[in-house]
Each structure stands twice: as structure tokens, then as C-alpha cells.
C-alpha positions as CSV (number, residue, x, y, z in Angstrom):
1,M,0.0,0.0,0.0
2,I,1.1,3.6,-0.6
3,A,1.1,5.8,2.5
4,T,1.8,9.5,3.0
5,S,5.4,10.2,2.6
6,A,7.9,12.9,3.6
7,G,9.2,13.3,0.1
8,T,9.1,12.1,-3.4
9,P,11.8,9.3,-3.9
10,R,14.4,9.8,-6.6
11,R,14.0,7.5,-9.6
12,S,17.6,6.4,-9.5
13,E,17.2,5.2,-5.9
14,V,14.0,3.4,-6.6
15,Q,15.5,1.7,-9.7
16,A,18.6,0.7,-7.7
17,Q,16.5,-0.9,-5.0
18,A,14.4,-2.7,-7.7
19,Q,17.6,-4.0,-9.3
20,A,18.8,-5.2,-5.9
21,M,15.5,-7.0,-5.4
22,V,15.9,-8.7,-8.8
23,E,19.4,-9.9,-7.7
24,V,17.9,-11.2,-4.4
25,A,15.2,-13.1,-6.4
26,H,18.0,-14.6,-8.6
27,S,19.7,-15.9,-5.5
28,Y,16.5,-17.3,-4.1
29,F,15.0,-18.9,-7.2
30,G,17.9,-19.5,-9.5
31,A,16.8,-21.5,-12.6
32,D,13.2,-21.2,-11.4
33,L,13.3,-17.4,-11.9
34,D,11.9,-17.7,-15.4
35,R,8.8,-19.3,-13.9
36,F,8.3,-16.2,-11.8
37,R,8.5,-14.1,-15.0
38,T,6.0,-16.2,-17.0
39,D,3.5,-17.2,-14.3
40,P,4.2,-15.6,-10.9
41,C,1.0,-16.9,-9.2
42,E,1.8,-20.5,-10.1
43,A,5.5,-20.0,-9.0
44,L,4.5,-18.4,-5.7
45,D,2.0,-21.2,-5.1
46,R,4.9,-23.7,-5.2
47,W,7.3,-21.5,-3.1
48,P,7.3,-22.7,0.5
49,D,8.3,-19.4,2.1
50,V,5.0,-17.7,1.6
51,A,1.3,-18.7,1.3
52,L,-0.5,-17.5,-1.8
53,Q,-4.2,-16.7,-1.5
54,L,-6.3,-15.9,-4.5
55,V,-9.2,-13.9,-3.0
56,E,-12.2,-11.9,-4.2
57,E,-11.1,-8.9,-2.2
58,P,-7.8,-8.5,-0.4
59,E,-7.9,-7.9,3.4
60,D,-6.8,-4.3,3.1
61,A,-9.6,-3.4,0.6
62,A,-10.7,-0.5,2.6
63,D,-7.4,1.3,1.9
64,R,-7.0,0.2,-1.7
65,D,-8.0,3.5,-3.3
66,A,-4.4,4.6,-2.7
67,C,-2.8,1.4,-3.9
68,S,-1.3,0.5,-7.3
69,V,-2.3,-3.2,-7.2
70,A,-5.3,-5.4,-6.3
71,G,-3.5,-7.4,-3.6
72,A,-2.0,-7.4,-0.2
73,Y,1.1,-8.6,1.7
74,I,0.5,-9.9,5.3
75,E,3.8,-10.3,7.2
76,T,2.4,-12.7,9.7
77,G,-0.5,-14.9,8.6
78,P,-1.9,-18.2,10.0
79,G,0.8,-20.2,11.7
80,G,3.3,-17.2,11.3
81,M,3.5,-17.8,7.6
82,P,3.7,-14.6,5.4
83,V,0.7,-14.3,3.1
84,I,0.5,-12.8,-0.4
85,Q,-3.1,-12.1,-1.5
86,V,-4.0,-11.5,-5.1
87,G,-7.4,-10.3,-6.3
88,L,-9.2,-12.8,-8.5
89,A,-11.3,-10.1,-10.2
90,A,-8.2,-8.7,-11.9
91,S,-7.1,-9.6,-15.4
92,P,-4.4,-12.3,-15.8
93,G,-1.8,-9.6,-16.6
94,R,-2.8,-7.6,-13.5
95,R,-2.7,-10.6,-11.3
96,A,0.9,-11.3,-12.4
97,F,1.9,-7.7,-11.7
98,T,0.2,-7.8,-8.4
99,A,1.8,-11.1,-7.3
100,L,5.3,-9.8,-8.1
101,H,4.5,-6.5,-6.5
102,E,3.6,-8.2,-3.2
103,L,6.6,-10.5,-3.6
104,G,8.6,-7.3,-3.6
105,H,7.2,-6.3,-0.2
106,H,8.3,-9.7,1.1
107,L,11.8,-9.4,-0.2
108,Q,12.2,-5.8,1.1
109,R,11.0,-6.8,4.6
110,T,13.0,-10.0,5.0
111,T,16.3,-9.1,3.3
112,I,18.5,-7.0,5.6
113,D,20.3,-5.1,2.9
114,L,16.9,-4.1,1.3
115,V,15.5,-3.2,4.8
116,E,18.4,-0.9,5.5
117,V,17.8,1.0,2.2
118,I,14.2,1.7,3.3
119,W,15.3,2.8,6.7
120,N,17.6,5.4,5.1
121,Q,14.9,6.9,3.0
122,N,12.7,9.8,4.0
123,A,9.8,8.7,1.9
124,G,8.5,6.0,4.1
125,D,6.1,3.4,2.7
126,L,6.0,5.3,-0.7
127,F,9.6,4.3,-1.5
128,E,8.9,0.7,-0.7
129,D,5.8,0.7,-2.8
130,L,7.4,2.3,-5.8
131,A,10.3,-0.2,-5.6
132,C,7.7,-3.0,-5.6
133,D,6.2,-1.6,-8.8
134,A,9.6,-1.2,-10.4
135,F,10.6,-4.7,-9.4
136,A,7.4,-6.2,-10.8
137,A,7.8,-4.3,-14.1
138,E,11.5,-5.3,-14.4
139,M,10.6,-9.0,-13.9
140,L,7.9,-8.8,-16.6
141,L,9.6,-6.5,-19.0
142,P,13.4,-6.7,-19.1
143,D,15.4,-3.7,-20.4
144,V,16.2,-5.3,-23.7
145,E,12.5,-5.7,-24.5
146,V,11.6,-2.1,-23.5
147,S,14.4,-0.7,-25.6
148,R,12.9,-2.2,-28.7
149,Y,9.9,0.2,-28.4
150,I,11.1,3.2,-26.4
151,D,14.2,5.1,-27.5
152,D,16.4,7.7,-25.7
153,E,14.0,10.5,-26.4
154,G,11.4,8.9,-24.1
155,P,8.0,7.4,-24.6
156,T,5.0,8.6,-26.6
157,T,1.5,7.1,-26.2
158,D,2.1,5.1,-29.4
159,D,5.4,3.7,-28.1
160,I,3.7,2.5,-24.9
161,I,0.8,0.9,-26.8
162,R,3.2,-1.0,-29.1
163,L,5.1,-2.2,-26.1
164,F,1.9,-3.4,-24.5
165,Q,0.7,-5.2,-27.6
166,A,4.1,-7.0,-28.1
167,G,3.7,-9.3,-25.1
168,P,1.8,-10.5,-22.1
169,A,2.9,-7.9,-19.6
170,S,0.2,-6.1,-17.7
171,R,-0.9,-2.5,-18.4
172,S,0.6,-1.5,-15.0
173,A,4.0,-3.0,-15.8
174,V,4.1,-1.2,-19.2
175,C,3.3,2.1,-17.5
176,V,6.0,1.7,-14.9
177,R,8.6,0.8,-17.5
178,A,7.5,3.7,-19.7
179,A,7.7,6.2,-16.7
180,Q,11.3,5.0,-16.1
181,R,12.2,6.2,-19.6
182,L,10.6,9.7,-19.3
183,P,13.2,12.4,-20.3
184,A,12.0,14.9,-17.6
185,P,9.9,14.9,-14.4
186,G,6.5,13.5,-15.3
187,L,4.1,10.6,-15.1
188,V,2.3,7.9,-17.1
189,A,-1.3,7.3,-16.0
190,L,-4.3,5.2,-16.9
191,L,-7.7,6.8,-16.5
192,T,-11.1,5.2,-16.6
193,N,-13.9,6.4,-18.9
194,E,-15.0,8.7,-16.1
195,G,-11.6,10.3,-15.8
196,Q,-10.6,8.5,-12.5
197,V,-7.0,7.4,-12.0
198,F,-6.8,3.6,-12.5
199,F,-3.0,3.4,-12.3
200,C,-0.2,6.0,-12.2
201,S,3.6,5.8,-12.2
202,T,5.7,8.9,-11.8
203,H,9.2,10.2,-12.3
204,N,10.2,12.9,-9.8
205,L,6.6,14.1,-9.3
206,P,4.2,13.2,-6.5
207,P,1.9,10.2,-7.4
208,L,-1.7,10.8,-8.3
209,R,-4.1,9.2,-5.9
210,R,-5.9,6.1,-7.2
211,G,-9.5,7.0,-7.9
212,S,-9.0,10.8,-8.1
213,N,-10.9,12.4,-10.9
214,Q,-8.8,14.3,-13.5
215,S,-11.6,15.0,-16.1
216,A,-11.7,18.8,-15.3
217,D,-8.5,19.4,-17.2
218,P,-9.4,20.4,-20.9
219,V,-6.6,18.3,-22.4
220,L,-7.6,15.2,-20.5
221,E,-11.3,15.9,-21.1
222,R,-10.7,16.0,-24.9
223,G,-8.8,12.7,-24.6
224,L,-11.7,11.1,-22.7
225,T,-14.2,12.4,-25.4
226,N,-12.1,11.8,-28.6
227,G,-9.7,9.0,-27.6
228,R,-6.7,11.2,-28.4
229,S,-5.4,14.6,-27.4
230,S,-2.3,16.7,-26.6
231,G,-1.5,20.1,-25.1
232,R,-0.5,21.7,-21.9
233,G,-2.6,20.9,-18.8
234,H,-2.7,20.1,-15.1
235,F,-3.4,17.1,-12.9
236,T,-5.2,17.5,-9.6
237,Y,-4.0,16.3,-6.3
238,R,-5.9,16.1,-3.0
239,D,-8.2,18.9,-1.9
240,D,-8.2,20.5,-5.4
241,I,-4.5,21.2,-5.3
242,R,-3.5,21.7,-8.9
243,G,-0.2,20.3,-10.0
244,Q,2.3,22.3,-12.2
245,E,1.6,22.7,-15.9
246,L,2.8,19.7,-18.0
247,F,2.9,18.7,-21.6
248,I,0.3,16.0,-21.9
249,Q,-0.4,13.4,-24.6
250,T,-3.3,10.9,-24.4
251,A,-4.6,8.0,-26.4
252,A,-7.3,5.3,-26.0
253,F,-5.7,2.2,-24.4
254,D,-6.7,-1.4,-24.3
255,G,-10.3,-0.7,-25.0
256,D,-11.6,0.8,-21.8
257,L,-8.9,3.1,-20.5
258,L,-7.2,6.4,-21.5
259,L,-3.4,6.4,-21.5
260,A,-1.8,9.8,-20.5
261,V,1.9,10.6,-20.7
262,A,3.0,13.9,-19.2
263,V,6.3,15.7,-18.7
264,T,7.5,19.1,-17.6
265,D,9.6,19.6,-20.7
266,S,11.4,17.7,-23.6
267,A,8.1,16.0,-24.6
268,P,9.1,13.6,-27.4
269,W,5.8,14.2,-29.2
270,E,6.4,17.9,-29.5
271,D,8.7,19.4,-32.2
272,F,9.8,22.1,-29.8
273,A,8.9,22.3,-26.2
274,L,10.2,24.9,-23.8
275,P,9.7,24.3,-20.0
276,S,6.5,25.7,-18.6
277,R,6.7,29.0,-16.6
278,D,4.2,27.4,-14.2
279,A,6.9,25.8,-12.0
280,G,4.9,24.4,-9.2
281,P,1.6,23.2,-7.8
282,R,-1.1,25.7,-6.7
283,A,-3.2,25.4,-3.5
284,A,-6.9,25.9,-3.6
285,T,-8.4,29.2,-2.4
286,Y,-11.0,29.5,0.3
287,E,-13.0,32.2,2.1
288,C,-13.1,31.9,5.9
289,A,-16.7,31.1,7.1
290,D,-16.1,32.9,10.4
291,L,-17.7,36.4,10.0
292,A,-15.3,37.8,12.5
293,C,-12.4,36.9,10.2
294,G,-13.7,36.7,6.6
295,A,-10.2,36.2,5.2
296,T,-9.5,34.8,1.7
297,Y,-6.7,32.3,2.0
298,T,-4.9,29.5,0.2
299,S,-4.0,26.3,2.1
300,W,-2.0,23.1,1.6
301,E,-3.4,21.6,4.8
302,Q,-5.7,18.6,4.9
303,R,-9.4,19.4,4.7
304,C,-11.6,19.0,7.8
305,P,-13.3,15.6,7.6
306,R,-16.7,17.2,8.6
307,C,-16.9,20.4,6.5
308,A,-14.3,19.5,3.7
309,V,-12.5,22.9,4.2
310,P,-9.0,23.3,5.7
311,P,-8.4,25.6,8.6
312,C,-8.2,29.3,7.9
313,T,-4.6,30.5,7.9
314,E,-5.6,33.7,9.7
315,C,-7.9,32.5,12.5
316,G,-7.4,28.8,12.5
317,R,-11.1,28.0,12.1
318,C,-12.7,25.9,9.4
319,A,-16.2,26.0,7.9
320,C,-17.6,24.1,10.9
321,V,-17.7,27.6,12.4
322,T,-20.6,29.2,10.5
323,T,-21.8,31.7,13.1
324,T,-20.0,33.8,15.6
325,A,-21.3,35.0,19.0
326,E,-22.0,38.7,19.2
327,R,-21.6,41.2,22.0
328,Q,-22.6,44.8,22.6
329,C,-19.8,47.3,23.0
330,M,-20.0,49.3,26.2
331,S,-18.6,52.4,24.6
332,C,-20.4,52.7,21.3
333,F,-23.2,50.3,22.2
334,L,-23.1,48.7,18.7
335,V,-23.4,44.9,18.4
336,Q,-20.2,43.4,17.0
337,P,-18.8,39.8,16.6
338,S,-17.3,38.8,19.9
339,A,-14.0,37.9,18.4
340,G,-13.5,41.7,17.7
341,F,-13.4,42.8,21.3
342,V,-10.7,43.9,23.8
343,G,-12.2,43.5,27.2
344,D,-15.8,45.0,27.1
345,R,-15.0,47.3,24.1
346,C,-14.9,46.6,20.4
347,D,-11.7,47.0,18.4
348,D,-12.9,50.4,17.1
349,C,-13.3,51.8,20.6
350,A,-10.5,50.1,22.3
């Protein structure tokens, strides 16, 4: 699962961890490693170190809106045996990616060298989860295969579609491998017909939350309507925080999804692409609901779970405060909000 992190992990560090995980897998499985590449579920079912469970819904389903896979890793299952759960409802390709992703969690939590790398990161669970994605993608799509379809300029939507059509790798694995080849900070995402994030892999940008709706952006909306689009646009993060402007290209993907590739600059589908002047995300703007304050403010803070508004940066109140007690000033005898008093006199008379 992906959890809140203190920072966005560097791609080089994630890939180094993933490559170390592949080497650990080589040492564990030896000649059987090819079986893990071609049918991970069948290989895990035979491996005595973990118990594989194919389930309708993984045990952590309540938190899966933030997760990249339909599965779960349980460190201590029945009898103390680690358990890997894989969702039956997923496609065969997605089940394979999920099985390898969860195997990545097992390797990172049971191999001391891999554990130490995670301890030295400031990105918490996010680093571990991204390394699992990269490990699964590397197992299913080795570098030599990816290089046949994506050159040094980076991936376009057509490149990614051809890579996906060339073999049995899952849509998620293809997106991860494509994101690793981006020429600049950016992302590769899959959106549902409604514009919700189905899967996202990033390079030096914060990940998009699974299930978040991106259809408000004009470039993405055109892609959802027409099956193909390109231009400059923005993705949206939690609480309507708008990400920086990116070059975006979209194309219909595998029948029911929209593939979106986005970078800050050096877009391979553009003849000439200068970096955007919009160099960072923008917080949403709010008006304080407390009449005694009334400030207009921007905030990066989490929204209040009751009123869906973050605390005002001036007075610290959220929209749960809709009315303010009033008092009568003993000097001018006018009724004023109680927050605007010094002693028994209003601010104007104090």
C-alpha cells in the first residue's frame, strides 16, 4: 500500500532498489526465476516461504484506493507464515503484476540489505511501494524488451501501446517501465472512462491518488471524449491542489482506458517544447466562514473531515464555524462579533 510520505523518492534510488530486489530473487530462485516471470502466481504457489491466496477482495480493501495493485502482503499470517493475497477479479496480466509487487514487499521486509535502504529513505512506505512496482515491471519487461519500443527521447503514447501489444505484460507493468524512460519529471497514468485514476507511475513528481478524478482538465477531457489529445494541462491532487503545468499526450488504451503521458519539458511528441513558466503546484483558495475573520486564503493543509474545508490561515477555524457569537460594545453600544473585542469594548473603541 502507498502511504503518506515525507518526500518524493528519486527515480535512480527506486530503480537501484528494484535491481537489488531482482538480484535477491535470482539468489532465491535460480533457474526457477523464469517461472516467476511467466506465471508468478503459479510459481508463488509452489514456493514454501509464503502462502499465496487468490481472493475476491484483499484484506486491506478499505485502503486500496491509494494502492497501485489489487492485492496485499500480510507479514504474519496463519501459523506465522507470510501471506500474499491477489485479487481474483483482476485480469491475468494484472494478477501477475500484483503477485510480483507483493513478492517485492516480502523481499524488502525479509532481506537485511533491502531493509536498510528503506530505513535510510525519508519517503516511508512510498519508497517501498514504488520499488515493488519497479521490481514487478522489471521482472515482466526486461530492459532489452523495453528498448525495442522506447528510444532515448522517451515514450509517446504510441510507443507504450506498441510495447503493451508486443507481449503478455500487464498494463501496469508497461506504465511503470515507460515512466522510467521519461526524459524529464512527469508521469504515465491510466484513466477510466469517467476520468478517474486507475494506475499511475511517476518520475520525480508526487503520485496521483488512485480513484482521483482528472476530467476537469481540458486536455484530459478531450482525450476522454475523442480518444486522443495533446497540449498543456494540469493534474489535480488532494483537496483540489493543482499540479504544475505539464505537456500531456493521451490515447485510448486497451479498449476501456485512457493512457496519459506527461512531462515538464522535452516532450518527445512535440517538435519544440520549452519548459513551462508554471513551475509548481497551486493550492486551492477558500473564504473563511467565520464572520469575525472573513479572510480569503490559500491552504495546503488537509481538509476538515466534517466540512471539507482546511483551517483558515488567519484565525485557524474551518467552515464548521458558521456563526460567531455577538456582543454589545460598552462604549459605542453597537453589536459586534465577539472575536473583535478587547475587554468589554470593540476594536474600534479600544
